[in-house]
Steps between C-alpha positions, in 0.01 A plus 500: 500500500531839666434489873229770487296273275452257791305764692123438515332796675166315494627253763322587823272759336183388682361764735213466741329160478180357643519430872397140436806450281770660710552694817752757386478534126758448232840649418348841415769600255424696182610392152591846370812644342786590739872550510713421808410739780308723262277782620254409224320167512253508209239231529144407400217554748218246521326653800500776760346316792563251778836375619654511152786726588657506154172573326540176304388144563536214255155378601327802343392511135485876425755782489409852606821667387876531544657706777860609544589419861425187700597314814590131459422206724310689771170480684322764710308628196802653330583849375628687194339391169491861379455649153286229352479490120246300299474484117143460368302516177181704490279628782537348844384577855720737695596249771694178461214295643742300718600768752311426821685781682313771308119486445389410146175695469411570140642222284433132461791317339788738562802531270669177616570227248499121519833332424640150474821379659569324170556847349704631794881516505705596807880517492774682682459859383201439273127426514231465231136396479214502251195696620221287355224758524685746279738266313788722616847362568650675803873482574712644782868553569702718735825659604578597863283811507309493173235263369357454154173352380446400139147447362432338162141565398283308251355669195282771656402862464461547876826416680507644853705497820361555850725648768381441855698734725300436817557124516699357791522144623333462838318829463510808280723799440392813690589765242620507141625772270560466125643756259506479118843621384444447129302262278699192611650604836342508846624541854344497842494351843291256704477559875427206729441515877357258763163676458478326162590157639796318356724270707288347776207699360651809657632340818850497351491883497670515159517835325680585177472710186574333169608741228490400134617625163319321215538499124283334235643385168190639316301814560137434596227664299327604821560499875214477750524512878248329723424477871240299692406321177415827324687695235599847619573826320842652564635843436865504408729200471474346846258331729516392865267332742439195720388252233670610180495294181600586146380354168720532193322439166721408206256396231687268265849383595698323230807460728529379862458770763760531775448667835831589667508622859781621724420480871640675806405510866704819532345761271389578142850600404622160611236322293599690187872447558440126556303484177766687300778287641339159446232520229571330169307291249303199626718223356823658622355550851395134506843378388667720759270367772582143405872577500472655847354175628764292323774717650363491855448121484877465462511537881405131521557273199364150547524189280246221518313243296152562636318775305241543778772561758666756273168679441424509870850613590519795263138597563575505873825693442294746290264563790783550752642778277176697449512662846608705686458716193648828384314809624752761388484676165767464236677807647503340847229718655226351713225631725459412865162458672519857640524638146871588519710414195842340541784373288737228620801304384313171558189393307196579715263202502152414623282190561652333808279214626713457811334219695514285186827582331753500784479121512624394154492788254751722670733211591489418125554861393802539730661228283377586149415875519653664810457839332122463528537418870715808551252721311211364706671556835586856392138557395349363817747684720447838336123461530545417868728798557249731340227378734739432794351155533575133471563382148182398319351156541323511161619796294317637196553849358708599803220409738483217753175320422534325839415166342599183692711496816851535640798719411614348168692799365726485806561135415588576137730787606681290757535211253649735243745648746636171632551391137705809420232685298551839662471784250250679722522710815577211733509711817152639441374160393621354827353790700158460335510123553592539866229762561246275329591199714495706818162664417679832550299819526779721370789480254729771359334749737156448350195285567551144371231265378572129553309221327537298818317332651196599286258441788639807674301446819737205558826691449603472865434124506693454176801693626502324838396147412588466128157399370182669376191372682257299289728518196736207445589584138586858585708390802704255295548745212628771733733261679643392162559868425670528840735220404578680173574814701727291724700405191496863377625622837763226510631599157518869596682432827208591727557211741254613768217531247596170341472313829176673600320411178633145495366451854167647400473288184564185706200574717281342231518187720269663750223462242522119521180357647603173668138383514451552127855403409532793256556873505178687572370853564481638852284765660630812674555304821716245321234227512459284190175537308257211473505389137171338406636344180834397646790508258279617214374800697582833336475716815796735511626381162532694174405301191599186686402277791677389816648193330648706215611803703670299773786402269590862436812543709748511213791621716477209746367195322712272713379656823138484395515143376747340739440688827130571484360222283769236539687408186324173425157651556589801284608279211182293522284814518672647196453179299128500581482872429620446143340163440147618586520802265384506141797684357314588183206659683438877522477475877587248772449474874825306531811596302374790291737612226230743392603735774822631647507372862575146371769598249843342558375243756604228257858586588453446875584131445855606414542649846343194664745259340267371228621681189356235267152605621578862404600371157183290474246758616660791314478304177137411574412867554681603181314245293154519658458863612619649171340408170431634153176683426291772665473302826875439492566679830360335807406839653562871468834552330561784748717744303775248428517295819334181379710514184824573686459190718487293182801672342718467809405138561557417133855635543536278810455749786276653764584767757297400803603772735516866393822690583674164553702470178460123471325319216375147567550255215251289309535304175508745207232463235740542208821321417682826432449861604725800483443804726650832394645685799541872561855631527362808679316313777647148508841368599569315172826373655499182294296603195233747393257212444380207707454180303258252656554155354343160563690188394172334391157609390332617825156404368610135505741524794321720756724441805831657597793272577781757522558871428824670398578870491798578276622145546466497878246267658227673704422316822181691581150547359561865410730747332550860606411811306875565479554155346240573234611854416869421487417296195648188353344155472246331725474133407228259615565126487154346476342166580180320404434415865554690826 
């Protein structure tokens, strides 16, 4: 069977759920049609409301339309979801009826349609569903910058399509303009700003203009524009406003209707060029999309006997390759947040969920797709240079949404550099990283804007004492970034900087509260806060508690566990930490795989001399935190991070410490895997592939007895990035018992 056929985009497709059922919701992915890194993600919308950031939740039973751009695996109310198209039969209200972001004043039912998951099909590059209310089959497929909808109507004399240009997930578009070019061709743009909501309901400060070029396979008998639930009269062939919709009336359609759209975030010319370069017939576009997935999946080819494991593996690999996505047009042009248009030799990308993805996704991509890492660093760096600021924490459309904490883009940049991924301006990248870490006021002779330390009233304390008062999570994240900068400086020969940032990173120990026996937040005088709920207190912690956040010192696990805790106590605490958790739950107060601060802690046992416990708990997490079905992800998928952890661990690895090119070992999930390496970015000294082989079925023999790299026995619990990317054969000799 082709590898792309293992992908099930409906896994993890639950959005917001009832508070009584879960604390943090489901995976929040969408089931729509995508190609790897595509600008277009064409997906059904079940709702415009609540914390359903993709516009879709498996728990809903109606569809309000299909829009051409989506975010995947995110919370914070989402964004995009523009150019919504809905096929209908006969008269309907002029609102969807399920958009709580825009008042529904004059209708009753809306145009939305009930549907059944039994008549829904989601695959890599393709989606279809039957709209029960109208008995219309809707299908979707895509290329990188063009999407196509196909509607098959029942016998009717009143086939129609509604175009909702003002729709936006997490809000509404501010302004829309549509022009009729001829009887089947339309173009226009949709302007979105924070005033209309969007990411963080406007707090993400996301602005963008989506340009489109659209062609219908059949000419409508009549076109009507509407606004504020009322039809409007237009003079000429265009209409613009703040709530623009368009109704196309076709009468009787004996053949399926296709709606093909080229998108661009650059300009109308880009949208048309993208359409002309990529548009084709529906079946060919679908076959091409499937082939793109089959080709990209050659980066990791696994063999196994468990169909569930194969489905989960390739579905997770699918999610890791959706983002960061292409933002540039087919001619290489892209628009920056200030409106300037650029053209670069690299592929400009967007959608960088930094706090999440630096932990597993980018360590995975440095092995399987270093070109994406290089593109992303270039993109983040050029955005930072334009603004003369730190690189974005959470980048979308060239804007730092400011979501979550720390300095994750510095971490990703440093990690890339120390691994030899350096096709970017390394001098400027280092200068920006250094200025960010130093909270500099000036760089390159201009005012500089640092993301550190976020609570700017505490800048002096942070620079002097290496912590941010009242904020443990932020302190530990920034110190981890300092360690990454230490490695960056070391690799560039800046010895003084390297020593300074190593010393600063090691001051994490000053956050150890001897009375509590754990790391804890301090006030501006350095005094530890009183924590009413003890280890489960969330004061100073981001999406975590004291118990969970304390373990986050990835660059000095041995120092944390052996010097501060004591090795025996640390091992006992870790065992309880895992044992008390329900690994299948959507949220835990102990080990919580649903969220990033706990990721990779399973591999701490390797460092503490108990590698069989890493092997045991990693397998438990693989099997219990990842499942088939809409609740298949134990928490937000987080733009590839949750999936990447699974893919890496299934291959037998985890990178605990960013910018430290060391991958801790665990028992692989498959008996055979082959990783395709990059001759441009990797050493490939032995081979241009890495074969990972187990001598027995790892599902029956879950423990590691010995490991050999190219015939040489490894006497450690890890391999280096150089070992992996030089290629050859990594062989695991397995045992039924530890």
